[in-house]
Structures are given as structure tokens and as C-alpha cells.
C-alpha angles and dihedrals in degrees: 000000000000112000102167145029123207125192137202111226112218117068088355102067098004137024113257089201092056090052092049093053090046085055093046091053090055097047088046091054089052096049088046092054094043098047105027094242124129118269090228092058096050092046095050091052090046092051093047095054091046092060088064099034143344092209115115087350098162093044092052091046091055092044093052090049089050091236116150118229147156136226090265091059092050088052087053090055094049089049091049090053097046094046101043120116102244130224101220138146133210118246110267095250097054103080093045091051099043091049093051090047091052093048089053089054098247119147116239132210145167130222112185136168126212137083109319097236093050096046090046091053091049092051090047092051096054091047097215102123092109091062092060130075094205134005123200121199098188092207088071088060090051133270091274090064100056114119133319085041113108096227098084092049094049091045090054093048089053097046095047090044095230136121121250091248089056091059135085115205115202117196142143103215119085091185094072117353106079112024095082096034088054094051091049090053098254115151102243130209130187118210114205112207119189091227094038115138092217098040095112097041115122126193143165114295093257086071094052121105118235091240133030120204134176096206132033088232088076088070084084091063093047092049092046091050091051088050089055092046090051097046 
């Protein structure tokens, strides 16, 4: 029987694109101040380049704006991006489903990859820590233990006091979210967000989640189905 639901963060509970745009605004503000150019002009150029590629984005933006810079300044922009306090929102289905899950007595967790400070600021911004029994930012374990490492899943199982086959794991990235969870016996669920970065990613069937959903509210159906199977 399911006793816990564990979520990914980016493009599962929050929009990664919304976070990116929040970071862009902060970086554009810095460039605007440093080089006496309008923030809007910087932001428009950054967004334009981003639609093609995110590689060397800040370098390309400054090049397009004909601004001279060095590597140290690029590092400053990257730090500004990663350390900014984001303006982001939860997806509309998040609060209703986590309230429902808590009311039914299920334990809740988050496993998220990404730099510790960046992910911490995201979690602080959405103000949902009190709903969760345990949160793992894999960067705190070390870069070798980002997903699809077994370590965060095993640690979450231990901290929540439940077996792998009593956990639902919900994520968006078939590249890394489900292959290890599947092998461990976790019930995996892919959430397909319209603005999700990994929505079109296709991998070998070992990487697939057992269930695909378009809204977190559908977790109710999966949990009820599991109860029927167990009874």
C-alpha cells in the first residue's frame, strides 16, 4: 500500500521556465546598471538568444549588445543568476493535491537536483516546506549523487520510514527521474507539463514511468487504484 509520495521540483511543482525568466530579469538589471543600457533592451536580447540556445547565453547577449567584457564578468553574471531570489509560483494543482495527500495520512518528500543555493532559494520562494516530511537537494550529497543515483531514493526511503514499494515518485524528466526508481520498486509517475523542458524527450522503455498524467490531481486515481489492488 502507498504510504508516501515524493516529488521532483522543477517542472513538477514549479515551472523551470518561470525561474529562468526570473533569473534573466535579475541579470538584465545588473547589466543595465553596469553599462547604462535599458534593462528591457538587455532582456529582449537575452530572451531572443535563449529561444535558439542557452549555451554561452550571457556571452552572446553581451556580444550582440556590443559590450566589452571578460571571463570574470561572465562569472559575476552566472553567480547573480544562481543566487537571485526568484519570483516563481507553484502550478495550480500543487496545493490542492498536497493538502489532499496530507489529509489521507501520506508522507511527502521532495528530491531535486541542482545547485544547493539555487534550489534552496526556489523552495524558500514557494513557501511549502511545512507540507513536507523530508526534502533532499542532491547537491548536498555531492555531485556524484544527483539523479539517477540510488542514494537520494534510499535516503528518502530511510527518512520517511517506508519501503520502496510504498512510495510514489512523481517527476518530469525521463532522462533521470525514473530508471533508478523503477529498478528499486518505486511506483513512478510522469507529469507532463505544457511548458516542461523535457516534455518531448524520448528514451528506452527502462526510463519510462509506469503512469503518465497531465495534472497532479490524477494522483488520487492512482492511489485509489493501488488501494483496490492491495485489498
